[in-house]
N, C-alpha and C positions, 0 to 999 in steps of 0.2 A: 608580760607573760608570753611564753612561746607555746606553740602547739605542733604536733606531728601531723595533724590533718592537713592535706593539701587544699589550697584554694580552688574552688570549682565555679565554672560559669553557671549563673542562675538559670539559664535557659536549657543548655544541653548537658551540663555537669562535666564538661571537659576541664581538666586541671589547668591552672594558669599560675604564672609567677607574679610576685609583687611588681608593680610598675608596667605590666603588660597592657597595652592600650586596648586590644580587641581579642576576643576568643579566637584561638588558632584553628578551630573547626571551620573549614571552608563553607559548610552548610549552615553555619550559625552566624559567626561574625559579630556577636553582641559586644557593644562597647563596654570596656571594663575600666574601673577606677579603683585601684587598690592602694592609692596613696593616702596621705594624711587627711583627716576630716577637716573640711574647710568651712562647714556650716551645718545647720540643721534644717531639715525639710519641714515645711508646714504640713498640716494634715491634708490640705487640698493637693499640695505638690506630691505628697506620698501616695495619695489615691491615684493621681495621674501616672506616677511611676509604676504603681502596681498594675494599672490597666495596660500600660505599654509592655510591661514584662509578661502579662498574661497573653497579650496579642502575639508577642514574639515567640512564646512557648507554643502557642497554637500553630503559628506559621511553621515553626520547626517540626512539630509533630506531623503536620500535614505533608511536609516535604519528605520526611522519613517514610511515611506511609505510602506516598507516591512511589518512592524507590522500591519499597517492599512489594507494591502492587505489581511491579514488573515481573516478579518471581511467582506471582499467583498461579495456581494450577486450575483456575476456574475458566472454562470455555465461555466465550461470548454467546449469549442466548437471548431469546425474547424477554426473559425475566430480568435480565441485568444490563441491558444495553445502555440504560440511562446512567450507569456508573462508570462508563468509559473514561479513562484519563490518559493524557499524553505522558509517556514515560521515556521517550528518547527522541532526539532530533538528529537525523543523520543526513549525510550527503552535502554536496556543494555544487554551485553552478546551476544551470537550467535543467532541472530534473524532469525526465519524461516518463519513467516507469519504474516500478518496484516488483520484485518476484522472489518468493521464498523457495528454498530448496525443498525437495520432497520430505526430508526429515525435520525441517524447520531450523536446522542448525546454522544456516547461512541466509543472508538477504542480499540480493543483487539489486543495485540501484544504477540506473542509466542516466548519465549526465554528460551532455554534449559529446565529446570524443573519448569519454572515459566510462568504464564499467567499474563501479565500486562493489567490493564484496565485503559484507559485514558479518560478524558473529552478533546476532541481535541482542544477546544477553551481555556480552563482554565489550562490544563495540570495537573489537579489533578489525582492522581493515587491510585488504589487499587491493591494489589498483591495477587494472588492465588497460592499457592504451590500445585503442582500435585503429587510430589513424584516420578514420572517417567519421563524419557526423552520425552518431548512433542514437537511435530512438527507442529501442526496446530490447528486452532480453527474457530468456526463459530457461530454466533448468530441465535437463532430461529427467525422465521418471526415476532413474537410478541415481541421479545427482552427480554423475561423473562428467557430464558435458553441459556446456552453455551454448545456446544459440542466440545470436544477436542479429539485428538488421541495421544497415548503414546506408546513407544516401548522400551523394555529392552530385547535385544536379549540374554544377558547372563542368564537371568531368564526365557526366552521364554514367556514374557508377552507382548502381543499385544492387547491393550485395547482401546476401545472407551469409553470416560467418559462424562456424562451429568451433568452439574452444574446449580445451581440456580444463575442467573447473578447478582442479587442484593447483595448477601452476600457470594458467593463462596461456598455454601454448595453442597456437592456431592450428586446427586440424584440417578444415576445408573451407573454401570460399565458393558459395553457390551463386552463379551468375546466370542471368537470362531474362530477368524482368527488365522492361524497357522504360519504366517510370518508378517513382518512389515505392519502397516496400513499407507497408503500414503496420504489419503484425506478423508474428511467426508463432507456431505451436508444434509441440511434439505429440505424436500419437501415444496412447497410454503404455504401449509396449516399447516405446523408444525407437522403433524401426523407421518411422516416417517423420518427416518435417513438412509442415504446410506453411506456405507464405502467401500473404494477401498484399495486393499491390494497387497503386493508382492506375496501373495499366489495364484495370478491369478484370484481371485474372487471379485465380488461386493456383499455385503450383505445388505439386507434391514431389518431394525429393526422398531419396534413399539416404538415411542418416549415416550409414556405414562408409559410403564412398562419395556422397554428394551427387549422385546421379539423378537427373530429372526423370520422373516416372510419368506424370500426367500434368497437363495444363487444362484447368477447368475454366471454361468460358461460358458466358451467359449474362453476367451483370452488365449493365449499361453505363455505370459510373464507377468511380473508385471503390475498390474493396477495402474496407477499413479494418475489419477484424476477421479472424478465423479461429475455430476451436474444434477439437475432436470430442465426440461423445465419450462417456466413461468406459464403454465397452470397445471403443475404437472403430466401430462399424460406420459411424456417420461423421460427417464434417459439416459444420455450420459456418456460413460466411455472412457478414454484415456489410452493407454497401450504401454508398451515397445515392443509389437509385431508389431509396426508401424501402428496400426489401431485405429479408433474410432468406438465404437459400440453404437447403439441406441436400447434401451429396453423399453418394456411396463412397466411402474411403477406399475400397478395394479397387474400383475401376474409374472413379471420378464421374460417374453418371449422376445427373441431376435427379433428385427424388421428389422435391417439393419446394414451392416458393411461398413464403409467408408475407402477406401484404396487410397493411393497416397503418403503419407509420405514415405521417404526412410530411416528413422531412428525412434527411439522410440518417442512416443507422450507423452508430459509431462503435458499438460493442455488442457482443453476444456471449452467453455462457450457459452451459448445461448444469442442471442440478446434479449433485453427487450420484444419485441413483438413475440419472438419465431420463427421468420422466418429464421434467420441465425444461423449458428454454427461456432465458431472459434476454431481452434486447433493449439497448439504450439508444436514444435518438436525439437529434437536433430539435425535434418537436417538443422537447422538455419532458418527455414521458419515458417510463420504463414499461415494457409490456411482457407479460408472462404467457407463454404458449404451452400447450400440451405437445410434447415432442412426437408422440406416436402418430398424430394425425394433423398437427399444425393448427388446432383450434385455439383461438384467443381466449384466455381465461380471465385475465385481469389487466387493466390499464392503471398504472401507478402514477399519480399526478402529485405535484408539490414543488418540484424544482422550478426555478424561475429562469434558468438559462439551459443551454445545451447539456445533455447528459452524456458524459464521455466514457464511462466505464461501469461495468457491473460485475459482481462476484458473489457466488453463494458461499455460505459458511460450510465447513466440512460435513456437518451433520444435516445440511439442507434446510435448516429451520429459518435461517436469515438470508436476506439478499441485501448487499451493500451497493449503493450507487454513488458515483462521483460526478461532479458537475462543474461547469464553468461559473456557477453561482457561488463558488468558494465553499461549498458544503459537501459533506458525505451524509447520505441518508440510509437508515437501516429499516428494512421492511420485513414483515412476517411473510415468508414465502408461501404459506398455505393459502392466505386470503388477500395478500397484497396490502395489508394494513401498515401504515407508517408507525414505527415504534419510537424512533429517536432521530434527531438531526444533530450532527457534529458541526459546530460552527467555530469561527475564530481562526480558520486556516488562513495562511498568509497570502494565498493567491488561488487562482483556479486550480481545480484538482483534475489531473489527467488520468490517474490510475488508482485502483484500489485492489487490495488483495488480503485474504485471510491467511494466517499461518496454518500449516497442516493440522495442528492440534486444536485449532479454533480459539486459541487464547490471545492472539494478537491480530490487529488489523493495521495494515500499512497503507498510507495514502501518499501519493506523489504529487507535488505541486510545482508549477512552473510559471514564470512570468516572462514578458517580452524584454524588460530592461536587463541588459547584459550585466550591469554592475550590481544588480540586486542579488543578495544571497538567498537561495531557496532552501526550504526545509523539507525533511522527510520525517513525518510523524509516525511513530508506532504507538498504538493505543492498546491498553490492557485493562482487564477487569480487576478492581481491588477485591480482596477477600471479603466474604459476607460480613465480617465484623467491622469493616471499614466503610460502611455505606455512606458515612458522612462526607466522603470525598466525591459524592455524586455531583457531576457537572464540573468538577475541578479540572481544568485543562491547562 
């Protein structure tokens, strides 16, 4: 007897032809046997087959829901952080930092002498070669430019480079630091670029022409991070001298020094409304300060090694911290309560960033072994109907 009905995979329902060994769906791959009957299954063997088939169907369903989760429109919030799931692995080489464009349509990943630009949803890639060992990158507020920093100690080249984001064309090279550049930042209006250096200074540059405006001195050890307040009036710097300093962005004058960390400070970030300041330190803590007067509000403890990076979610409810203990932790910004720990990352985490819409969280990992492939994980919230993916990484 013949039938017009096509044969279909019992797991994913993909049609197949007689004699085909496996399902052609790359996300399934279930072994098929459409040949002649060779024998009959015992009841026990049939039950084992049905269990295996059910497990395969469940694994396939979860995989499809994981893909669907990437297109979820649900922002990451204190109520759903435990349902974060990895949806993409991007980049190659020793990855130092990841940064989203202001509209979230592009993700820049810094890897050794390359800057990779991705469309986070489609995973399309453009690669810019910088020619120098590059450690970080940031988009301008309008998304038209990229600023990166490169260090070649053997040649004593410590350069901040400004690129055209669309085609990778080099616009300016900002030179003047006498030791490694550790971080760069754009002012909210895009007119200024701040650079933090191991030479213990922060330098302010004019973005349009690369002209040096101010050199901010006062730190007694390497300046590891620098960031502008949301209104652009303040500049915060984190240093190996265990302090965070607040400066007036207009003239570079020191406003306040925040003390309390017992080891070097690696990262600093303003909350979206500018009321809070978070700092991450080698003392394994994250500290939350009131930006207006520098009062310490909370000390966040839990990491077991140096904390390398902090970032607020766009709505200011969450604070993400990345650490050399191979984890990313998510805290409630209002009271410093730990909400969730992302584990299973391949190596120490050097950078963490939220997408502008708050729906994605990117973490950059790097290791010392040159031959080891490094991963860039983007994590997203599944839709509320798919809460059973909770903890599925």
